[in-house]
TORVO-479969 format. One line per 8 residues: number of its first residue (from 0); their letters; for each residue x, y, z of N, C-alpha, C, O. Coordinates in nm, 2 decimals, always signed. Example, Ala and Ser with C-alpha at 12.3 -4.5 7.8 and 13.67 -1.06 7.14 Angstrom:
BEGIN
0 = AS = +1.32:-0.57:+0.78:+1.23:-0.45:+0.78:+1.32:-0.33:+0.78:+1.42:-0.33:+0.85  +1.28:-0.22:+0.71:+1.37:-0.11:+0.71:+1.29:+0.00:+0.79:+1.34:+0.11:+0.80
***
This chain:
BEGIN
0 = XXXXXXXX = -0.97:+2.21:-0.93:-0.95:+2.11:-0.87:-0.85:+2.10:-0.74:-0.74:+2.15:-0.74  -0.88:+2.05:-0.65:-0.78:+2.05:-0.56:-0.65:+1.95:-0.58:-0.63:+1.87:-0.67  -0.58:+1.98:-0.48:-0.46:+1.90:-0.49:-0.46:+1.78:-0.40:-0.52:+1.79:-0.29  -0.41:+1.65:-0.44:-0.46:+1.53:-0.38:-0.34:+1.52:-0.28:-0.24:+1.53:-0.34  -0.34:+1.49:-0.12:-0.25:+1.51:-0.07:-0.13:+1.34:-0.05:-0.17:+1.22:-0.06  -0.01:+1.39:-0.04:+0.06:+1.23:-0.07:+0.03:+1.16:+0.07:+0.03:+1.23:+0.17  +0.00:+1.04:+0.08:+0.01:+0.92:+0.16:+0.13:+0.93:+0.27:+0.25:+0.95:+0.23  +0.09:+0.92:+0.39:+0.21:+0.87:+0.46:+0.20:+0.75:+0.47:+0.11:+0.69:+0.42
8 = XXXXXXXX = +0.35:+0.67:+0.55:+0.39:+0.55:+0.52:+0.28:+0.50:+0.59:+0.24:+0.41:+0.52  +0.19:+0.51:+0.71:+0.11:+0.42:+0.78:-0.02:+0.45:+0.73:-0.11:+0.38:+0.78  -0.06:+0.54:+0.64:-0.20:+0.53:+0.56:-0.19:+0.44:+0.44:-0.29:+0.38:+0.41  -0.05:+0.42:+0.36:-0.02:+0.33:+0.28:-0.06:+0.16:+0.30:-0.13:+0.08:+0.24  +0.03:+0.16:+0.42:+0.05:+0.03:+0.52:-0.10:-0.01:+0.56:-0.15:-0.13:+0.55  -0.19:+0.10:+0.62:-0.37:+0.04:+0.66:-0.44:+0.04:+0.50:-0.53:-0.05:+0.49  -0.41:+0.11:+0.38:-0.47:+0.09:+0.29:-0.44:-0.05:+0.23:-0.53:-0.11:+0.17  -0.31:-0.08:+0.23:-0.29:-0.22:+0.17:-0.33:-0.34:+0.25:-0.35:-0.45:+0.20
16 = XXXXXXXX = -0.33:-0.31:+0.38:-0.40:-0.42:+0.46:-0.55:-0.43:+0.41:-0.58:-0.54:+0.36  -0.65:-0.32:+0.42:-0.76:-0.34:+0.42:-0.84:-0.35:+0.27:-0.96:-0.36:+0.25  -0.73:-0.32:+0.18:-0.79:-0.33:+0.02:-0.77:-0.53:+0.02:-0.82:-0.61:-0.07  -0.69:-0.56:+0.14:-0.70:-0.77:+0.11:-0.82:-0.78:+0.20:-0.85:-0.90:+0.19  -0.89:-0.73:+0.30:-1.02:-0.75:+0.39:-0.95:-0.79:+0.49:-1.02:-0.83:+0.58  -0.80:-0.79:+0.52:-0.74:-0.86:+0.67:-0.77:-0.75:+0.76:-0.79:-0.64:+0.73  -0.77:-0.80:+0.88:-0.79:-0.73:+1.01:-0.65:-0.72:+1.03:-0.57:-0.78:+0.97  -0.61:-0.62:+1.15:-0.47:-0.59:+1.21:-0.46:-0.73:+1.26:-0.35:-0.78:+1.23
24 = XXXXXXXX = -0.55:-0.82:+1.35:-0.52:-0.93:+1.40:-0.45:-1.02:+1.30:-0.34:-1.06:+1.31  -0.50:-1.04:+1.23:-0.49:-1.14:+1.12:-0.35:-1.11:+1.02:-0.28:-1.20:+0.98  -0.32:-0.99:+1.00:-0.20:-0.94:+0.94:-0.10:-0.94:+1.04:+0.01:-0.98:+0.99  -0.09:-0.92:+1.19:-0.02:-0.95:+1.27:+0.03:-1.11:+1.28:+0.14:-1.15:+1.31  -0.10:-1.20:+1.24:-0.03:-1.35:+1.28:+0.02:-1.38:+1.13:+0.05:-1.49:+1.11  +0.03:-1.29:+1.02:+0.07:-1.33:+0.93:+0.22:-1.31:+0.94:+0.31:-1.39:+0.93  +0.23:-1.19:+0.95:+0.37:-1.12:+0.96:+0.47:-1.19:+1.10:+0.60:-1.21:+1.09  +0.39:-1.23:+1.20:+0.47:-1.32:+1.32:+0.51:-1.15:+1.42:+0.60:-1.16:+1.50
32 = XXXXXXXX = +0.44:-1.03:+1.42:+0.44:-0.92:+1.49:+0.30:-0.93:+1.58:+0.20:-1.01:+1.56  +0.31:-0.84:+1.67:+0.15:-0.84:+1.73:+0.10:-0.71:+1.65:+0.13:-0.63:+1.56  +0.00:-0.73:+1.74:-0.15:-0.63:+1.69:-0.12:-0.52:+1.71:-0.16:-0.43:+1.64  -0.01:-0.50:+1.84:+0.00:-0.33:+1.90:+0.08:-0.27:+1.78:+0.06:-0.15:+1.74  +0.18:-0.39:+1.72:+0.29:-0.32:+1.65:+0.21:-0.30:+1.49:+0.28:-0.23:+1.41  +0.13:-0.33:+1.46:+0.10:-0.35:+1.31:+0.00:-0.17:+1.36:+0.00:-0.08:+1.27  -0.07:-0.14:+1.48:-0.15:-0.02:+1.50:-0.08:+0.05:+1.47:-0.12:+0.15:+1.40  +0.06:+0.03:+1.53:+0.17:+0.17:+1.57:+0.24:+0.19:+1.45:+0.29:+0.30:+1.43
40 = XXXXXXXX = +0.24:+0.08:+1.33:+0.27:+0.13:+1.21:+0.20:+0.21:+1.12:+0.24:+0.28:+1.03  +0.06:+0.16:+1.15:-0.03:+0.22:+1.05:-0.06:+0.39:+1.09:-0.08:+0.48:+1.01  -0.05:+0.40:+1.23:-0.04:+0.54:+1.28:+0.06:+0.60:+1.26:+0.03:+0.72:+1.28  +0.15:+0.59:+1.24:+0.30:+0.66:+1.20:+0.33:+0.65:+1.33:+0.36:+0.76:+1.36  +0.33:+0.58:+1.43:+0.38:+0.60:+1.57:+0.53:+0.54:+1.57:+0.62:+0.58:+1.64  +0.55:+0.40:+1.46:+0.69:+0.40:+1.42:+0.69:+0.34:+1.30:+0.58:+0.30:+1.25  +0.79:+0.32:+1.25:+0.84:+0.25:+1.10:+0.85:+0.10:+1.12:+0.88:+0.05:+1.22  +0.82:+0.05:+1.03:+0.89:-0.09:+1.01:+1.01:-0.13:+0.94:+1.06:-0.08:+0.84
48 = XXXXXXXX = +1.05:-0.24:+1.01:+1.21:-0.25:+0.92:+1.17:-0.30:+0.78:+1.06:-0.34:+0.75  +1.29:-0.29:+0.70:+1.26:-0.33:+0.56:+1.19:-0.50:+0.52:+1.11:-0.53:+0.44  +1.26:-0.57:+0.60:+1.21:-0.69:+0.61:+1.03:-0.69:+0.65:+0.94:-0.71:+0.56  +0.99:-0.68:+0.76:+0.86:-0.66:+0.78:+0.81:-0.56:+0.67:+0.69:-0.57:+0.67  +0.84:-0.50:+0.59:+0.77:-0.41:+0.48:+0.76:-0.51:+0.35:+0.68:-0.55:+0.27  +0.89:-0.54:+0.37:+0.85:-0.67:+0.25:+0.74:-0.77:+0.25:+0.65:-0.78:+0.17  +0.77:-0.86:+0.39:+0.60:-0.93:+0.42:+0.48:-0.85:+0.39:+0.39:-0.89:+0.32  +0.49:-0.77:+0.44:+0.37:-0.67:+0.45:+0.33:-0.69:+0.30:+0.23:-0.75:+0.26
56 = XXXXXXXX = +0.41:-0.63:+0.22:+0.41:-0.62:+0.04:+0.33:-0.78:-0.01:+0.23:-0.79:-0.07  +0.40:-0.85:+0.05:+0.37:-0.99:-0.01:+0.24:-1.03:+0.07:+0.15:-1.11:+0.03  +0.23:-0.97:+0.17:+0.08:-1.06:+0.19:-0.02:-0.96:+0.18:-0.13:-1.00:+0.21  -0.01:-0.84:+0.16:-0.11:-0.78:+0.07:-0.11:-0.73:-0.08:-0.19:-0.64:-0.13  +0.00:-0.81:-0.15:-0.01:-0.79:-0.29:+0.02:-0.68:-0.35:+0.03:-0.68:-0.48  +0.06:-0.56:-0.27:+0.09:-0.44:-0.32:+0.23:-0.47:-0.35:+0.30:-0.57:-0.33  +0.27:-0.34:-0.43:+0.41:-0.33:-0.48:+0.47:-0.29:-0.39:+0.41:-0.20:-0.32  +0.64:-0.33:-0.34:+0.69:-0.28:-0.27:+0.74:-0.16:-0.24:+0.76:-0.10:-0.13
64 = XXXXXXXX = +0.78:-0.11:-0.40:+0.83:+0.03:-0.38:+0.71:+0.12:-0.39:+0.74:+0.23:-0.40  +0.54:+0.09:-0.39:+0.47:+0.19:-0.35:+0.48:+0.17:-0.20:+0.49:+0.28:-0.14  +0.48:+0.04:-0.13:+0.46:+0.09:+0.00:+0.56:+0.13:+0.09:+0.52:+0.16:+0.20  +0.69:+0.15:+0.06:+0.79:+0.21:+0.11:+0.83:+0.33:+0.05:+0.90:+0.40:+0.12  +0.79:+0.38:-0.07:+0.83:+0.56:-0.11:+0.69:+0.61:-0.15:+0.68:+0.73:-0.16  +0.59:+0.53:-0.16:+0.45:+0.60:-0.22:+0.50:+0.64:-0.34:+0.50:+0.76:-0.37  +0.55:+0.56:-0.42:+0.57:+0.58:-0.54:+0.56:+0.43:-0.64:+0.59:+0.32:-0.60  +0.53:+0.46:-0.75:+0.51:+0.30:-0.84:+0.61:+0.32:-0.95:+0.66:+0.41:-1.00
72 = XXXXXXXX = +0.60:+0.20:-0.98:+0.73:+0.23:-1.13:+0.63:+0.30:-1.25:+0.51:+0.31:-1.23  +0.66:+0.34:-1.33:+0.62:+0.42:-1.47:+0.64:+0.32:-1.54:+0.75:+0.26:-1.54  +0.54:+0.27:-1.62:+0.52:+0.16:-1.72:+0.57:+0.22:-1.85:+0.64:+0.14:-1.92  +0.56:+0.37:-1.90:+0.65:+0.39:-2.01:+0.79:+0.42:-1.99:+0.85:+0.48:-2.08  +0.85:+0.37:-1.86:+1.01:+0.38:-1.84:+1.00:+0.53:-1.76:+0.90:+0.61:-1.76  +1.11:+0.56:-1.70:+1.18:+0.69:-1.67:+1.15:+0.69:-1.51:+1.11:+0.79:-1.44  +1.18:+0.55:-1.47:+1.15:+0.57:-1.31:+1.07:+0.58:-1.24:+0.96:+0.55:-1.31  +1.03:+0.62:-1.11:+0.88:+0.59:-1.06:+0.80:+0.74:-1.02:+0.86:+0.84:-0.98
80 = XXXXXXXX = +0.70:+0.73:-1.03:+0.62:+0.81:-1.06:+0.56:+0.83:-0.88:+0.58:+0.73:-0.80  +0.48:+0.96:-0.83:+0.40:+0.94:-0.71:+0.26:+0.90:-0.70:+0.16:+0.92:-0.77  +0.29:+0.84:-0.63:+0.11:+0.75:-0.58:+0.03:+0.83:-0.52:+0.08:+0.87:-0.41  -0.11:+0.88:-0.54:-0.16:+0.95:-0.44:-0.30:+0.92:-0.45:-0.37:+0.93:-0.55  -0.36:+0.88:-0.33:-0.48:+0.83:-0.31:-0.57:+0.88:-0.37:-0.56:+1.00:-0.41  -0.65:+0.81:-0.40:-0.77:+0.87:-0.54:-0.92:+0.76:-0.49:-1.00:+0.73:-0.58  -0.92:+0.71:-0.38:-1.00:+0.63:-0.33:-0.97:+0.48:-0.36:-1.00:+0.44:-0.47  -0.93:+0.40:-0.30:-0.93:+0.25:-0.35:-1.06:+0.19:-0.33:-1.13:+0.24:-0.24
88 = XXXXXXXX = -1.10:+0.09:-0.40:-1.23:+0.02:-0.38:-1.17:-0.11:-0.28:-1.05:-0.13:-0.25  -1.27:-0.17:-0.25:-1.25:-0.32:-0.17:-1.21:-0.40:-0.27:-1.29:-0.39:-0.37  -1.12:-0.48:-0.29:-1.07:-0.58:-0.35:-0.99:-0.53:-0.47:-0.99:-0.59:-0.57  -0.89:-0.39:-0.43:-0.80:-0.35:-0.56:-0.66:-0.44:-0.47:-0.61:-0.45:-0.36  -0.63:-0.49:-0.61:-0.53:-0.60:-0.60:-0.38:-0.49:-0.60:-0.30:-0.50:-0.51  -0.37:-0.42:-0.69:-0.24:-0.36:-0.75:-0.28:-0.21:-0.80:-0.39:-0.16:-0.84  -0.17:-0.17:-0.79:-0.19:+0.01:-0.86:-0.09:+0.04:-0.98:+0.02:+0.00:-0.99  -0.15:+0.10:-1.04:-0.07:+0.12:-1.17:-0.08:+0.23:-1.21:-0.18:+0.28:-1.16
96 = XXXXXXXX = +0.00:+0.32:-1.32:+0.00:+0.44:-1.34:+0.00:+0.46:-1.51:+0.06:+0.39:-1.60  -0.11:+0.56:-1.52:-0.12:+0.64:-1.61:+0.00:+0.78:-1.67:+0.09:+0.83:-1.60  -0.04:+0.82:-1.82:+0.05:+0.93:-1.83:-0.04:+1.08:-1.73:+0.02:+1.17:-1.68  -0.17:+1.06:-1.73:-0.23:+1.17:-1.68:-0.36:+1.11:-1.63:-0.38:+1.01:-1.70  -0.45:+1.12:-1.54:-0.36:+1.16:-1.39:-0.24:+1.06:-1.39:-0.23:+0.96:-1.46  -0.13:+1.11:-1.29:-0.02:+1.04:-1.25:-0.05:+0.89:-1.19:+0.03:+0.80:-1.18  -0.17:+0.88:-1.17:-0.19:+0.76:-1.10:-0.31:+0.72:-1.10:-0.39:+0.81:-1.12  -0.37:+0.57:-1.10:-0.50:+0.52:-1.10:-0.50:+0.39:-1.05:-0.42:+0.31:-1.09
104 = XXXXXXXX = -0.58:+0.36:-0.95:-0.59:+0.24:-0.89:-0.68:+0.13:-0.94:-0.80:+0.16:-0.92  -0.66:+0.02:-1.00:-0.71:-0.05:-1.05:-0.77:-0.16:-1.00:-0.69:-0.22:-0.93  -0.88:-0.21:-1.01:-0.93:-0.31:-0.93:-0.96:-0.44:-1.05:-1.02:-0.44:-1.16  -0.90:-0.56:-0.97:-0.89:-0.70:-1.04:-0.94:-0.80:-0.94:-0.94:-0.78:-0.82  -1.00:-0.93:-1.01:-1.01:-1.01:-0.89:-0.96:-1.08:-0.81:-0.88:-1.14:-0.86  -0.97:-1.11:-0.67:-0.89:-1.13:-0.61:-0.82:-1.28:-0.65:-0.90:-1.36:-0.70  -0.74:-1.31:-0.63:-0.65:-1.43:-0.64:-0.71:-1.57:-0.56:-0.76:-1.56:-0.45  -0.71:-1.66:-0.61:-0.79:-1.80:-0.51:-0.67:-1.86:-0.45:-0.67:-1.95:-0.37
***
């Protein structure tokens, strides 16, 4: 079995946006930033400020900790676990972790 690479900040931002079905212009409007800025963040050209990341997490419904660090809280305690991409389906609303493998994407119905 091959090694699953860790996600860059830009890729985590893009995955979070895509899982909501939002376009770059829609997210830009929601956050009060330009589409070019969203593109730069998703392509790792620039890194967003903490306040922008918090808005991104809120707008997309993903964990701020995962968005910022690529890690999610371990439900069994013991701090954070690394989250690795394993193929997010459309409408994935949150990420959770299990003991083995370290991370699993969970599909939930979209909130109204």
